[in-house]
N, C-alpha and C positions, 0 to 999 in steps of 0.2 A: 675335112674336119668340120664339125658343126661349130657354129658361132658361139663364142664364150661370152656370156653377159655378166658374169660375176668374177671377182678376183680373189685370190688367196689373201690379199691385203685389203684392208678397209681404208679408203681415202688415203692412198699413198701420197705423201706430202711433197715429193720431189719430182722435178722434171726429169724423166728417165730417158737415157740415151744408150743404145747398143753400139759399141765401136766395132762393127764387123759387117762385112758384105756377105757373110755366110748365110744362105737360106736355111740351113739346118739350125744354126743358132737362133735365127729369127723365129723359126717355127717353135722351137723349144721354149723360148721366152713368151710366146703367145699363149702357151699352155697355162701360164700363171695368171692370165687375164689382165695383165698390166698394159696401160697405154705407154708406148715408147716410140721414139724416133730412131732413125738409123744414120750414123755418120761413119764414113770409112776412113780410117787413119792411113797415112802414107808413111810407113816405117820399113826399114830394111830388117828382115828376119835372118840373122846370121849368128850362129853359135860362136862365142868368143873362145879363144884358145884357153883350155883349162877350165872352161865353164861347165858345170854339171848340167845334165838334162833338166833337173828340177829347177835350178837357177835360171836356165835358159827360158823355159816356158813361163816362169814367174816374171822375169824381166820383160818378155814380149807382151804379156797381158797388161802389165803395169804401164809400159810405155804407150801402148795403144790407147788405154783409158785416159792417161794424163795428157796426151797430145790433144785429144778431142775436148777434154775438160778445159784446157787452156784456151782453145779456140772459141769456146761457147760461154765461159763464165761471165756472170753478170749479177744483177740484184736478185734474181730468182734462184731458189735452192735447186741445185743440180746434182744428179748422180749419174755417173757414166760407168758402164760395164765393159770391161775388156777381157778377152779370153784368147788362149792359144793352145793348140792341141798337137801332140806329136806321138808317134809310136816309138817304142824303145825295145830293141832286141839285144839283151845283154847290156853293153855300154854304147851300142850303135844306134844313133838317132835315125828314125824313119820319118822323113817329111813327105811332101808331095813328090811323086815320081816325075822325072824329067821327060820321059816319053814311055811308049809301050814296053820297050825292052827293060827299062828301069823298073817299071811296074811288075813285070814278070820276075825279075830278079828278087824284088822284095817279097813277092808272094811265095816263091820257092824257099826263101830264107825262113819265112814264118810257117810254112807247111808242116803240119804234124807236131808243132811245138807251141809254147806259151810265150807271149810277149806282153809288154805293158803299154798301156795308153795313159799318157800324162797330159793333164790340162792345167794350165795356169789360169787363175781367175782373179780379177782385180775389180774393185769398186772404188772409184774416186768420187767423193762427195764434198759439197761445200757451196760457197757463194763467192762473191768478188773479194770478201775480206778473209776468207778462211777456206782451206781445203785439206783433206786427209785421204790417205789411200789404205785400203785393207786388201790383203792378198791371201790366196790359198793355192795349194797345189794338190790335185786329186789324182790318185793312181788307181787304175783298174787292170786286172789281169785278164787277158783274152787268149783262149786256146783254139787253134785252128785244127780242123780235120786234116788228115793227110791228103794233099791235093794231087790229082793227076795232071799231066801236061795238058790234056784236053780241057780239063776244068779251068786251068790257069789261062789258056789261050781263049777259051770262051768268055771268061769274065773280063779279061783285058779288052777283048773285042767289043764289049758293050760300051766302052768309053767311060764307065763309071769311075774307075780307079784314078784317073788322071788329075782330078782336083781334090783328092782325099789324102790326108796324112796317113802314111802306111799303106797306101794304094788300095784301100777298100772302104766301103760304106756299110756299116753293120745294119743300118736302117733301110737299106735298099737291096739290090740284087746280091750284094756281098754277104747278106745274112746266111747264105747257104755255106759259106766258108767256115762259119763259127760253130765250134762244138760246145764251148762253155765260156761263161762270163763270170768273173769273180769281182764283185764291186759294182760301182755305179754304171748303169747302162747309158744314161744320158751323157755321162762323161765321155764315153766312146763316140757318141754322136757329135759331141763338140762343146757341150755346155753343162757342167755338173749342177743339176737343179737343186738338190738338197743343200749343197754348200752355198749356192746363190741365194736361196730363200733365207738361210741363216744370216748371211751378210746383210741383206736388205732389211731384215727384221731388226737388226742391231743398230741401224742408222739412227742418230739422235734427232730429236725434234728440231726442225730447221730454225725455229725461233731462238735456239740456244747456240747456233753456230758462231755468231759474232762475239760470244763470250769466251770462245775457246782461246 
């Protein structure tokens, strides 16, 4: 990727932090031309009994961002981005596969059909005197081609599925699995950029934070 020397934002007034170790989210955020640092939150991602998939990804993204915000808040205006992405087949949540066989099972389940990709997005902003959290949930529909066992075995053998929610990466080798995308492509990669830009543009002037 060529070096980006300008930003979609002019003089962004917050210290910006991405609460994620995902290289895919980091790459997407770089597309906006913003300076940011990376802090990795240590939280357990487990869906609560009776919790919807939408509530689950929203909670995970919020908890990640709020944990990092609490660890860094000070006199400087701070904004922390948290995100969480899952696949959803009907009501069944598709997270990262446990192993190769689990990845094959997921791919067989999605073969020839349409599943949803859900991302929770959270931005926590403020200073030592004030903080506020804004959240969104973004949904994209993804349709897979009918996969042969040979294609499934080949793809799992590349190793790409094992660290991906839903056992595939649309931006990588897994692009050959995908027949159609309805909605945000960046959401499927792991960070919905349209919604993120909207949230960041709506952040108040840091000078007004203490008056909230």
